[in-house]
KEGU-797395 format. One record per residue: x, y, z of N, C-alpha, C in turn. Coordinates in steps of 0.001 Angstrom, whole numbers, plus 500000, padded with zeros to 6 digits. Example, Ala and Ser with C-alpha at 12.3 -4.5 7.8 and 13.67 -1.06 7.14 Angstrom:
BEGIN
   n.px   n.py   n.pz  ca.px  ca.py  ca.pz   c.px   c.py   c.pz
 513190 494310 507800 512300 495500 507800 513200 496700 507800
 512850 497750 507080 513670 498940 507140 512900 500030 507870
***
This chain:
BEGIN
   n.px   n.py   n.pz  ca.px  ca.py  ca.pz   c.px   c.py   c.pz
 101637 124830 643878 102631 125260 643026 103080 126855 643522
 104442 127089 643310 104698 128408 643824 104466 129227 642441
 103975 130216 642870 103506 131468 641725 104893 132026 641166
 104833 132022 639755 105864 132417 639108 105976 134008 638906
 107104 134425 638746 107265 135942 638685 107265 136152 637067
 106360 137148 636796 105880 137466 635366 105968 139092 635292
 106838 139359 634147 107130 140678 633951 105709 141493 633458
 105141 140403 632276 103814 140932 631733 102998 139530 631777
 101773 140019 632396 100812 139041 632605 099747 138769 631361
 098775 137806 631586 098109 137234 630308 097547 138547 629454
 096918 139391 630046 096249 140455 629068 096937 141819 629108
 098216 141796 629485 098950 142896 629322 099374 143103 627902
 099881 144554 627437 100279 144636 626253 101519 145408 626425
 102625 144645 625949 103851 145271 626174 104329 146441 625349
 105246 147427 625547 105424 148385 624515 105790 147626 623133
 105721 148353 622239 105857 148079 620782 107172 147178 620347
 108357 147830 620942 109518 147435 620682 109569 145996 621404
 109190 145957 622495 109257 144715 623263 108126 143667 622704
 107062 144117 622275 106329 143076 621614 106553 142519 620540
 107298 143173 619766 108024 142715 618220 108999 141676 618756
 109902 142103 619845 111192 141198 620104 110516 139770 620606
 109598 139998 621573 108892 138655 621934 108219 137765 620853
 107708 138655 620024 106810 138178 618824 108095 137274 617828
 109162 138022 617763 110333 137214 616907 110725 136091 617690
 110581 135963 618864 111229 134572 619594 110142 133618 619298
 108921 133884 619462 107896 132977 619138 107860 132498 617515
 108089 133351 616844 108279 133341 615358 109383 132134 615218
 110420 132317 615978 111624 131395 615889 111504 130029 616229
 110485 130185 617272 110151 128921 617992 109243 128196 616995
 108162 128703 616110 107227 128061 615382 107834 127389 614030
 108770 128361 613604 109366 127860 612253 109813 126802 611997
 110850 126255 612944 111157 124957 612697 110461 123797 612445
 109392 123689 613269 108416 122685 613028 107590 122793 611819
 107213 123883 611473 106603 123923 610174 107341 123558 609021
 108569 124072 609089 109654 123682 607851 109792 121809 608096
 110085 121514 609139 110322 120170 609158 109222 119334 608567
 108169 119459 609374 106882 118574 609073 106403 118937 607806
 106680 120271 607336 106236 120620 605687 107086 119856 604749
 108228 119952 604929 109093 119254 604282 108964 117611 604106
 108764 117364 605047 108383 115666 605058 107155 115509 604263
 106008 116207 604407 104673 115937 603712 104689 116428 602470
 105499 117734 602089 105630 118134 600862 106514 117343 599876
 107171 116599 600489 108412 115637 599903 107785 114441 599417
 106440 113767 600356 105681 112862 599920 104732 112940 598833
 104043 114167 598803 103142 114427 597677 103778 114853 596583
 104763 115467 596326 105177 115995 595207 106846 115917 594963
 107221 115512 593800 108918 115966 593785 109141 117087 593019
 108184 118037 592858 108417 119239 592178 108837 120257 593430
 110140 120917 593338 110302 121894 594312 109324 122969 594589
 108941 123651 593126 107902 124676 593264 106707 124218 593766
 106292 123051 593871 105238 122708 594682 105081 122362 595978
 106652 121995 596158 106876 121727 597612 106956 123137 598550
 107485 124045 597767 107430 125579 598306 105938 126095 598614
 105132 125678 597683 103757 126241 597666 102973 125469 598871
 103665 124309 598983 102858 123588 600109 103166 124140 601523
 104590 124395 601754 105263 125124 602850 104419 126453 603179
 104359 127286 601929 103928 128432 602044 102430 128435 602619
 101386 127309 602188 100017 127289 602660 100047 126702 604149
 101126 126105 604461 101250 125761 605895 101422 126920 606829
 102556 127908 606348 102788 129154 606934 101489 129937 607159
 100873 129910 606152 099359 130661 606150 098357 130197 607218
 097992 128802 607100 097062 128418 608182 097606 128329 609260
 099071 128330 609706 099401 128287 611140 099326 129755 611405
 099800 130983 610920 099931 132197 611279 098408 132496 611744
 097493 132285 610524 096013 132652 610823 095424 131947 612057
 095681 130690 611985 095181 129891 613410 095679 130633 614782
 096906 130865 614680 097392 131536 616117 096793 132750 616310
 096465 133578 615339 095991 134903 615634 094660 134720 616044
 093867 133673 615278 092377 133493 615836 092426 132980 617169
 093311 132067 617620 093210 131470 619117 093647 132543 619941
 094505 133390 619804 094806 134384 620695 093740 135398 620823
 092956 135704 619996 091848 136818 619879 090598 136217 620390
 090227 135051 619701 088897 134424 620071 088772 133159 620565
 089841 132449 620649 089981 131035 620981 090017 130920 622327
 091305 130024 622731 091569 129965 624102 092181 131288 624872
 092493 131949 623937 092985 133428 624320 094347 133260 625347
 095082 132292 625125 096293 131858 626135 097457 132071 625156
 098712 132266 625736 100007 132180 625140 100360 130873 624642
 099741 130186 623932 099916 128761 623501 100440 128726 621817
 101363 128353 621449 101749 128279 620172 101139 127037 619293
 100899 127376 618272 100056 126222 617571 100954 125949 616148
 100699 124887 615693 101565 124317 614462 100922 122877 614005
 101674 122426 612825 101181 121036 612306 101307 119928 613359
 100438 119035 613357 100292 118054 614274 100966 116763 613812
 101977 116397 614495 102844 114909 614296 101712 113939 613961
 100879 113834 614906 099886 112695 614613 099179 112771 613370
 098864 113992 612906 098290 113690 611385 099301 113471 610455
 100681 114072 610614 101751 113324 609769 101702 112146 609530
 101657 111193 610833 101576 109784 610786 100507 109160 609815
 099290 109791 609870 097984 109351 609035 098378 109763 607736
 099049 111105 607255 099129 111029 605829 100279 110256 605252
 101228 109897 606082 102214 108767 605524 101526 107785 605413
 100714 107227 606335 100191 105955 606271 099173 105774 604746
 098700 106926 604336 097883 107095 603219 098299 107141 601963
 099681 107027 601908 100383 106937 600627 099783 106111 599484
 099669 106663 598527 098878 106129 597423 097302 106380 597454
 096754 106909 598293 095479 107771 598243 095529 109037 597480
 094642 109611 597011 094471 110911 596235 094688 111924 597192
 095180 113093 596950 095449 114121 597789 093934 114495 598211
 093012 114548 597383 091544 114985 597750 091050 114067 598745
 091407 112657 598549 090816 111812 599755 091510 112106 601151
 092917 112372 600979 093606 112600 602287 092852 113784 602824
 092823 115015 602226 092579 116273 602840 090851 116644 603056
 090199 115501 602322 088811 115516 602753 088886 114891 604108
 089459 114102 604406 089469 113427 605742 089961 114441 606838
 091086 115280 606354 091581 116126 607561 090293 117102 607490
 089667 117763 606702 088576 118444 606799 087227 117928 607597
 087150 116584 607499 086213 115879 608203 086526 115726 609742
 087718 115424 610036 088143 115463 611096 088221 116765 612103
 088544 117887 611155 088273 119244 611920 086899 119479 612242
 085879 119256 611462 084519 119349 611679 084045 118497 612768
 084656 117400 612915 084632 116088 614127 084820 116773 615518
 086314 117518 615337 086876 118400 616656 085567 119304 616937
 085052 120071 616121 084115 121122 616252 082769 120493 617056
 082483 119485 616449 081262 118537 616972 081445 118357 618467
 082761 117710 618761 083054 117284 620191 082965 118328 621071
 083748 119302 620662 083886 120343 621810 082537 121264 621885
 081865 121365 620971 080747 122491 621223 079439 121784 621542
 079534 120291 621626 078286 119542 621875 078529 119172 623577
 079727 119074 623809 080150 118545 625133 080434 116835 625097
 080383 116408 623746 080876 114918 623572 082060 114552 624018
 083027 115442 623820 084411 115219 624156 084685 114784 625600
 083879 115407 626593 083894 115012 628132 083599 113718 628308
 082554 112951 627514 082315 111555 627806 083274 110508 627106
 083981 111168 626059 084878 110351 625382 086396 110183 626136
 086628 111551 626955 087786 111552 627454 088092 110356 628474
 086746 109839 628763 087162 108467 629785 088015 107451 629169
 087973 107275 627861 088876 106312 627095 090276 106710 627347
 090696 107870 627490 091978 108105 627458 092479 108431 628955
 092806 107167 629275 093479 107051 630771 095022 107311 630430
 095864 107466 631546 097092 107919 631420 098047 106893 630673
 097752 105462 630811 098472 104751 629971 098077 104845 628504
 096804 105375 628196 096362 105424 626728 097377 106390 626234
 097252 107459 626914 097852 108791 626416 099427 108710 626096
 099810 107856 626916 101121 107662 627158 101542 106920 625908
 100826 105650 625540 100933 105009 624502 100955 105711 623031
 099902 106746 623171 099712 107579 621748 101050 108526 621843
 101638 109008 622726 102982 109696 622743 103971 108884 622005
 103912 107691 622575 105058 106911 622326 104888 106455 620843
 103542 106050 620130 103303 105538 619086 103615 106627 618038
 103436 107858 618323 103714 108911 617132 105124 108670 616913
 106033 108629 617919 107548 108622 617874 107761 107387 616964
 107337 106150 617438 107707 104948 616869 106948 104675 615484
 106124 105256 615411 105622 104821 613745 106018 105942 612606
 106936 106906 613414 107485 107770 612191 108920 107220 612066
 109451 106168 612480 110634 105918 612532 111046 105315 611156
 110122 104719 610302 110393 104499 608879 110760 105614 607962
 109740 106788 608510 110061 107909 607450 111337 108654 607951
 111827 108658 609115 113010 109343 609751 114163 108340 608979
 114032 107223 608944 114953 106192 608244 115262 106694 606872
 114082 106983 606042 114271 107304 604838 114891 108793 604746
 114704 109694 605532 115517 111037 605499 116832 110940 605994
 117123 110294 606665 118332 110375 607052 119577 109444 606010
 118709 108667 605107 119447 107629 604311 118673 107648 602965
 118747 108952 602256 117746 109139 601058 118341 108281 600116
 117553 107893 599032 117859 106939 598088 118316 107806 597035
 119269 107536 596004 119621 108136 594842 120424 109360 594954
 121082 109189 596225 122098 110366 596802 123230 110139 596269
 124329 111244 595916 125729 110854 595791 126522 110502 597004
 125810 111049 597959 126608 110610 599408 126343 109172 599792
 127099 108438 600495 127137 106985 600620 126168 106973 601901
 125274 106106 602027 124242 105951 603139 125053 105790 604584
 126481 105217 604413 127466 105066 605861 127675 106752 606234
 127994 107545 605090 128300 108854 605537 127080 109679 606062
 125869 109434 605339 124749 109984 605702 124454 109596 607335
 124335 108352 607608 124029 107558 608965 125233 108316 609987
 126496 108330 609625 127508 108830 610460 127076 110256 611051
 126726 111041 609857 126828 112384 610071 125350 112618 610886
 124358 111601 610729 123074 111919 611524 123326 111528 613169
 124223 110422 613245 124590 110013 614613 125389 111146 615376
 126271 111823 614647 127091 112787 615257 126267 113797 615514
 125399 114122 614520 124855 115560 614870 123759 115302 615870
 123130 114120 616093 122066 113971 617229 122806 114158 618462
 123916 113497 618512 124435 113339 619976 124996 114993 620248
 125326 115730 619288 125801 116913 619533 124682 117871 619796
 123342 117671 619224 122473 118262 619535 121961 118024 621270
 122223 116805 621714 121497 116476 622902 122734 117361 623870
 124167 117293 623565 124929 117880 624346 124811 119217 624402
 124772 119981 623497 124261 121368 623311 123111 121883 624148
 122081 120962 623754 120770 121334 624424 120941 121245 626062
 121628 120430 626511 121753 120256 627773 122649 121297 628695
 123191 121867 627908 123948 122995 628289 123455 124639 628337
 122282 124555 627306 121591 125859 627228 120678 126111 628351
 120190 127401 628366 119243 127859 629429 118421 128633 628501
 117118 129191 629250 116422 130376 628914 115973 130424 627486
 116177 131637 626805 115583 131692 625585 116500 130945 624699
 117686 130684 624773 118446 129954 623997 118121 128606 623810
 117557 128099 624776 117169 126272 624924 115717 126588 624107
 114832 127463 624408 113605 127430 623769 113636 127560 622154
 114801 128353 621695 115003 128612 620302 115804 127631 619839
 116361 126357 620529 117321 125617 620161 117329 125043 618688
 115846 124561 618375 115816 124057 617191 116319 124564 615957
 115904 125929 616020 116210 126643 614878 117899 126881 614659
 118545 127149 615694 119921 127127 615714 120592 125670 615424
 119894 124680 615803 120422 123275 615399 120172 123117 613930
 119080 123485 613284 118978 123484 611844 119880 124321 611109
 120065 125377 611367 121037 126299 610935 122529 125770 610736
 123030 125327 612225 124105 124870 612081 124275 123518 611515
 123378 122688 611563 123382 121199 610847 123433 121582 609369
 122870 122313 608736 122677 122589 607337 124187 123285 606886
 124619 124082 607522 126076 124685 607217 126832 123688 607240
 127112 122882 608248 127988 121766 608306 127960 120605 607512
 126633 120366 606984 126413 119407 605755 126799 119911 604491
 126789 121187 604220 127040 121867 603075 128412 122096 602808
 129172 122129 603987 130804 122419 603980 131107 120828 603825
 130881 119987 604488 131316 118595 604257 130918 117802 603226
 129804 117739 602808 129420 117127 601394 129185 117708 600148
 129285 119303 600337 129102 120248 599284 128372 119586 598266
 126937 119631 598448 125893 118996 597486 125669 120063 596259
 125152 119442 595282 125177 120361 594117 123793 121252 594535
 123674 122604 593904 122542 123621 594010 121169 123029 593771
 120301 123394 594642 118940 122762 594176 118413 123369 593003
 117652 122644 592259 117094 123103 590880 115833 123474 591186
 115341 124851 591063 114088 125209 591501 113016 125310 590252
 113672 124790 589288 112537 124237 588017 112038 125801 587536
 112980 126955 587573 112677 128070 587186 112689 128786 588388
 113073 130011 588279 113274 131265 589499 111715 131514 589969
 111796 131356 591445 110587 131497 592202 110664 133059 592499
 109387 133591 592440 109141 134943 592686 109198 135642 594095
 109805 136810 594477 109870 137088 595849 108585 136951 596265
 107392 137453 595808 105950 137537 596169 105066 136709 595362
 104514 135935 596375 103549 134943 595397 102227 134781 596372
 101286 134311 595508 099949 133897 595670 099772 132474 596360
 099631 132552 597680 099352 131400 598583 098088 130420 597990
 097017 131173 597475 095971 130619 597110 096199 129955 595640
 097393 130031 594731 097609 129700 593627 097380 128151 593411
 096611 127669 592417 096535 126357 591884 095699 125400 593020
 094861 126050 593489 093741 125353 594458 092717 124653 593471
 092840 123262 593737 092189 122296 592988 091387 121574 593821
 090987 121799 595164 090481 120653 596113 088953 120533 595765
 088561 119261 596105 087315 118610 595829 087200 117676 596822
 086063 117413 597246 085605 116428 598178 085646 114864 597739
 086460 114023 598411 086622 112781 597859 086565 111745 599165
 085354 111000 599433 085178 110448 600344 085626 109077 600414
 086195 108665 601352 086722 107093 601605 086573 106752 602767
 085669 105874 603297 085370 105636 604664 086524 105135 605369
 087472 104077 604788 088572 103583 605791 089455 104742 606063
 089708 105665 604867 090594 106772 605159 090012 107706 606255
 088646 107787 606288 088070 108859 607120 087947 108295 608620
 087671 106940 608784 087797 106319 609899 088965 106531 610788
 090376 105984 609796 091739 106360 610413 091964 107638 610867
 091475 108646 610043 091685 110213 610364 090983 110385 611813
 089670 109969 612011 088955 110406 613013 089578 109566 614329
 090442 108557 614102 090702 108078 615593 092085 108902 615747
 092920 109477 614693 093851 110224 614825 093632 111633 615464
 092299 111930 615037 091723 113597 615646 091291 113105 617082
 090943 111989 617449 090637 111854 618755 091943 112034 619852
 092992 111519 619161 094281 111642 619903 094597 113196 619745
 094580 113845 618736 094897 115215 618618 093977 115927 619455
 092690 115693 619721 091961 116288 620777 092624 116298 622112
 092940 115196 622450 093641 115011 623752 094904 115556 623905
 095717 115667 622856 096661 116581 623101 096610 117979 622894
 095664 118539 622493 095033 119646 622384 094898 120250 623723
 093800 119525 624347 093429 119692 625703 094303 119711 626748
 095294 119058 626576 096529 118810 627431 097394 120180 627413
 097568 120646 626054 098410 121844 625953 097672 123199 626491
 096437 123260 626349 095670 124316 626813 095469 124145 628447
 095561 123137 628739 095322 123031 630513 096650 123352 630992
 097778 122958 630387 099242 123128 630987 099240 124701 631241
 099008 125547 630289 098994 126866 630025 098069 127464 631345
 097044 126842 631328 095862 127317 632279 096325 127093 633607
 097141 125796 633943 097444 125450 635447 098475 126425 635781
 099218 126829 634660 100443 127758 635218 099932 129259 635479
 099200 129808 634501 098531 131322 634750 097224 131254 635509
 096594 130274 635668 095407 130259 636245 094313 131471 635898
 094004 131474 634628 092994 132478 634086 091580 132088 634385
 090820 133169 634397 089420 132933 634657 088554 131943 633549
 087448 131389 633682 086787 130871 632682 087544 129669 631938
 088311 128843 632517 088979 128029 631881 088225 126854 631101
 087161 126376 631504 086212 125564 630779 085692 126263 629256
 085448 127592 629428 085154 128258 628080 086287 128347 627335
 087327 128429 627808 088670 128790 627048 089111 127352 626167
 088854 126351 627229 089054 124929 626522 088188 124569 625382
 086853 125037 625646 085759 124882 624577 085976 125613 623421
 086305 126877 623460 086753 127553 622321 087923 127277 621642
 088940 126933 622550 090186 126525 621977 090306 125434 621023
 089428 124355 621497 089147 123036 620476 088582 123355 619518
 087408 124151 619561 086667 124553 618363 087401 125384 617432
 088199 126269 617856 088925 127101 616883 090100 126110 616156
 090738 125016 617004 091539 123901 616341 090795 123206 615050
 089557 122978 615567 088668 122207 614672 088712 123056 613380
 088170 124252 613404 088094 125295 612131 089438 125548 611617
 090588 125541 612343 091890 125453 611899 092009 124099 610831
 091805 123043 611131 091751 121820 610327 090946 121787 609362
 089684 122097 609225 088748 122283 608168 089533 123163 607180
 090079 124356 607554 090780 125328 606624 092114 124480 605944
 092740 123751 606921 093879 123023 606442 093504 121897 605304
 092275 121163 605407 091898 120395 604807 091587 121217 603195
 090936 122071 603373 090467 122920 601987 091753 123379 601464
 092749 123762 602042 094069 124442 601356 094904 123019 600941
 094557 121883 601520 095437 120648 601300 096786 120599 601916
 096872 120907 603451 097900 120789 604188 097494 120257 605414
 098695 119646 606181 098540 118945 607457 097643 119680 608352
 096951 119176 609376 096141 119980 610172 097081 120408 611497
 096258 121328 612146 096736 122079 613404 096746 121264 614574
 097389 121600 615768 097349 121249 617110 098021 122283 617899
 097502 122497 619202 098283 123340 620150 099393 122728 620541
 100692 123307 620817 101867 122701 621331 101966 122857 622711
 102540 121817 623282 102546 121640 624747 103779 122603 625227
 104639 122853 624620 105959 123395 625309 106125 125231 625574
 104824 125524 625459 104786 126933 625607 104925 127450 627008
 104633 126423 628374 104965 126775 629638 106256 127146 629676
 107150 126400 629181 108707 126472 629286 108953 127758 628868
 108563 128406 627599 109086 129581 627078 108347 130737 628209
 107191 130612 628739 106695 131468 629509 107588 131728 630766
 107873 130683 631377 108668 130640 632521 109977 131090 632146
 110564 130869 631266 112275 131285 630856 112069 132858 630490
 111046 133209 629911 111242 134678 629458 110284 135662 630665
 109516 135072 631282 108871 135993 632258 107780 136642 631754
 107315 136297 630412 106241 136901 629799 105159 136148 629252
 104068 136362 629820 102866 135558 629542 101866 136182 628624
 102210 137317 628135 101075 138009 627511 100756 137533 626182
 099476 137230 625920 098852 136535 624851 099258 137384 623449
 099313 138819 623671 099316 139670 622527 100904 139531 621918
 101763 139062 622590 103050 138928 622256 103228 137740 620861
 102090 136854 621113 102003 135827 619972 101500 136493 618713
 100944 137748 618599 100185 138341 617245 101327 138690 616219
 102332 139068 616750 103548 139518 615777 103671 138110 614991
 104202 137212 616022 104564 135873 615298 103377 135404 614223
 102335 135433 614508 101377 135107 613488 101254 135775 612321
 101344 137156 612455 101459 138135 611411 102807 137720 610478
 103879 137523 611344 105353 137197 610528 105010 135555 609719
 104171 134830 610289 104103 133784 609601 103303 133797 608282
 102273 134608 608404 101363 134756 607333 102150 135706 606132
 103176 136601 606432 103963 137517 605656 104803 136330 604880
 105439 135390 605515 106367 134391 604928 105655 133607 603990
 104302 133432 604465 103442 132687 603249 103452 133237 601877
 103641 134446 601903 103564 135371 600757 104817 135588 599872
 105977 134951 600650 107371 134997 600083 107845 133803 599835
 107402 133255 598478 108144 131825 597998 109500 131719 597863
 110414 132819 597574 111665 132568 597648 112285 132578 598779
 111837 133215 599733 112167 133099 601232 111974 131844 601990
 110852 131267 601341 110394 129933 602092 111324 128761 601232
 111503 129133 600219 112407 128042 599564 113822 128034 600143
 114378 129199 600608 115783 129309 601193 115658 128581 602593
 114448 129102 603224 114506 128273 604638 114335 127050 604661
 113392 126621 603442 113159 125180 603370 114435 124182 602664
 115565 124933 602459 116554 124150 601646 117332 123396 602599
 116770 122681 603762 117445 122014 604519 117823 120281 603944
 118886 120018 604296 119208 118728 603700 118511 117785 604268
 117956 116470 603578 117101 115688 604372 117587 114908 605594
 119006 114718 605459 119557 114115 606511 119670 114988 607983
 119567 116452 607699 119490 117485 608811 117967 117168 609479
 117018 117182 608263 115613 117049 608814 115450 115620 609580
 115998 114720 609365 115576 113274 609757 116417 113394 611200
 117442 114161 611425 118246 114225 612691 117389 114916 613807
 116906 116407 613208 116068 117032 614139 114961 115907 614393
 114257 115463 613501 113008 114489 613790 113423 113410 615008
 114853 112982 614925 114970 111968 615939 114978 112721 617325
 115662 113952 617450 115672 114684 618581 114188 115125 619238
 113290 115428 618343 112010 115914 618656 111153 114683 619285
 111353 113618 618570 110839 112381 618561 111452 111747 620050
 112525 111730 620476 112913 111453 621613 112587 112342 622695
 112193 113405 622516 111295 114283 623445 110008 113750 623924
 109278 113325 622660 107885 112781 622400 108124 111447 623500
 109107 110585 623251 109195 109307 624148 109394 109668 625535
 110190 110749 625878 110320 111122 627169 109027 111524 627818
 108257 112344 627173 106861 112886 627595 106189 111784 627871
 105967 110504 626900 105165 109384 627227 105663 108478 628368
 107008 108426 628669 107425 107638 629829 107161 108513 631071
 107161 109704 631009 106727 110702 632245 105341 110480 632622
 104701 110325 631597 103078 110172 631894 103022 108745 632390
 103511 107745 632146 103628 106438 632607 103920 106427 634312
 105016 106867 634337 105580 106656 635706 105097 107771 636563
 104905 108797 636175 104187 109726 637241 102727 109573 637678
 101972 108640 636942 100483 108392 637020 100189 107206 637800
 101348 106434 638446 101063 105160 639192 102140 105101 640063
 101568 104465 641491 102330 104184 642436 103362 103131 642305
 102902 102009 641446 103643 101100 641281 103572 100641 639910
 104427 099860 639175 104192 099533 638003 104190 097797 637897
 103086 097502 637311 102797 095972 637493 102774 095312 636021
 102857 094227 635981 103379 093490 634942 102221 093830 633702
 100976 093672 634325 100055 094043 633197 099887 095367 632432
 100635 096197 633403 100863 097636 632800 101507 097426 631481
 102711 096629 631726 103568 096501 630639 102923 095923 629531
 102043 094983 629842 101493 094364 628542 100448 095214 627955
 099621 096271 628604 098769 097169 628117 099560 098112 626985
 100870 098634 627541 101597 099297 626919 102466 098667 625554
 103077 097486 625895 103939 096709 624852 103152 096453 623606
 101899 095664 623818 101378 095009 622630 101131 096302 621608
 100348 097491 621843 100244 098483 620928 101391 098873 620262
 102287 099005 621133 103701 099559 620395 104329 098552 619447
 104161 097079 619998 104675 096134 618889 103950 096288 617566
 102538 096071 617734 101846 096076 616441 102043 097502 615921
 102120 098421 616349 102123 099661 615729 103636 099680 614841
 104589 099130 615520 105923 099201 614963 105949 098347 613703
 105491 096889 613858 105088 095922 612695 104513 096754 611646
 103282 097223 611883 102537 097786 610699 103223 098970 610066
 103948 099584 610837 104725 100637 610200 105823 100271 609435
 106346 099314 609686 107400 098907 608782 107176 097911 607715
 105702 097522 607528 105232 096757 606350 105770 097098 605093
 106196 096239 604205 106555 096442 602796 105281 097104 602081
 105682 098084 601043 104518 098462 600235 103795 097450 599432
 104444 096323 599079 103788 095444 598305 102887 094405 598861
 103298 094266 600214 102487 093503 601220 101061 094452 601486
 101329 095697 601865 100317 096753 602143 099219 096758 600821
 099666 096730 599658 098959 096443 598441 098075 095356 598405
 098335 094288 599055 097315 093193 599141 096217 093310 599863
 096257 094557 600907 095158 094372 601629 093962 095277 600722
 092737 094931 601199 091659 095444 600594 091542 096986 600716
 091331 097698 599715 091379 099059 599703 090725 099896 600724
 089700 099091 601200 088653 099688 601977 089122 099705 603368
 090047 098667 603673 090665 098504 605359 092221 099021 605219
 092653 099231 604045 094147 099675 604242 094357 100787 604971
 093609 101936 604820 094112 103037 605494 094117 102812 607207
 093179 101909 607428 093213 101498 608941 094080 100528 609261
 094217 099281 608717 095200 098120 608891 096449 098470 608442
 096676 099643 607735 097980 099836 607307 098690 100922 608037
 097789 101359 608924 098288 102637 609718 098865 102142 611160
 099925 102191 611352 100593 101657 612529 099996 102071 613702
 099877 103843 613618 099476 104330 614733 097978 104029 615076
 097039 104038 614002 095772 103806 614392 095611 102367 615055
 096306 101221 614070 096356 100024 614827 096824 099878 616409
 097757 100772 616810 098243 100909 618063 097292 101476 618971
 096291 102591 618425 095592 103297 619466 094442 102351 619630
 093818 101611 618726 092749 100841 618819 093125 099409 619886
 094486 099102 619758 094871 097984 620601 094932 098453 621802
 095440 099766 622251 095689 100033 623726 094272 100199 624260
 093301 100822 623599 091995 100923 624052 091367 099681 624333
 091524 098753 623507 091126 097280 623863 091869 096755 625056
 093134 096923 625158 093931 096155 626288 093532 096998 627428
 093554 098408 627440 092922 099013 628752 091595 098905 629237
 090605 098856 628241 089230 099018 628736 088519 097613 628614
 089065 096676 627882 088140 095385 627809 089018 094219 628279
 090271 093846 627897 091026 092766 628355 091544 092845 629923
 091993 093693 630083 092603 094151 631412 091472 095003 632402
 090205 095288 631850 089412 095974 632646 089052 095251 633798
 088876 094063 634278 088315 093556 635419 089534 093571 636600
 090673 093340 635956 091881 093231 636795 092239 094854 637506
 092085 095546 636458 092251 096975 636927 091278 097469 638059
 090153 097104 637889 089055 097412 638978 089508 096469 640376
 089782 095227 640110 090334 094366 641374 091206 095081 641985
 092411 095762 641059 093491 096457 641995 093139 097545 642857
 092136 098337 642204 091652 099431 642866 090785 098986 644398
 090169 097967 644174 089627 097192 645461 090538 096823 646445
 091625 096445 646024 092582 095759 646689 093384 097051 647506
 093734 097934 646731 094553 099260 647174 093452 099940 648277
 092234 099808 648141 091193 100547 649007 091415 099564 650332
***
């Protein structure tokens, strides 16, 4: 690989003004994902705007703290961290379970990550996650979020007609792809935040919705630890479902860290990986205690590094501090988070299309030829995941409570299916194909 030209290398400390400007860029990249995923989960948990704002405050706090710890003591690489889509899928699948049950499972999953990375067990489990399994995981995250995206772009009890919402979403999504294709450099890296701002403005100009009722004015400064009432609540089925999701999260985390490692070639990469995944586990333990969706390292950091020519890990510290400051400003969080649901859903379509593209790239870049059996290994898990994701609530409620978090979770069903297809049903044929090619 050709060596990239960098203005600031991994351990360089830019002048204060430049560090703040680079930090502002990383902050602009971080905020959209936190707001989008935070809005979706907070809306599932509560209809109270005040409680939704508090949820996003906590999410800002956990993300900012996790980012700072990773940069200083974890992988020590310029890798952005944020709420994990794979855990969003599991939280959505566990609707009807108590919040303590859901976030006890997040806490246990974080402890599971710590165990995997610190004991070396992850190296043994990694063999299960071949390129086809990883590709299916990426595709499943996108496809199993389809019902949630559908509800966002066509919300119930809205004065705006479903056709108007759907038409707005279609036009907005195509415009996002057109504009993103034209942008370069930092503008492309921060595209999501501009898309959210533009989409929200156009929505308000076109439909002129009534102002949001905040159920009482929110203070400018607020305590992020307000109203903490977490207690452990064990549910075996829910924990198993989340552990499967955390295995997928660990693979994602590893890939994100290694992608930046391959770009910058720092020393002690095995140690950086171990500490990086360990800190991700600790971040998820904290997320479970605070009752928010867990964290993962994101994979788009290499693009930002190449486009800016700055690989200094210290430039992410102002972004982490900025996120933690935002966590203390509920009125500001409410303003940032007052995005119409159809805009949230449209942006999620754009993000999930990128996820699908990444999955297809993994599939086709990892094999010399595409065989019929490979299509079966990929196709069945996707079909089962989609079917389970669209099961009506009244049908899911007929499942025994002990198995509902597993059998009612399209992502979990899909992951288990692809592992069975890859390593059990088509294992012999895969070995035969290797012999024939030799």
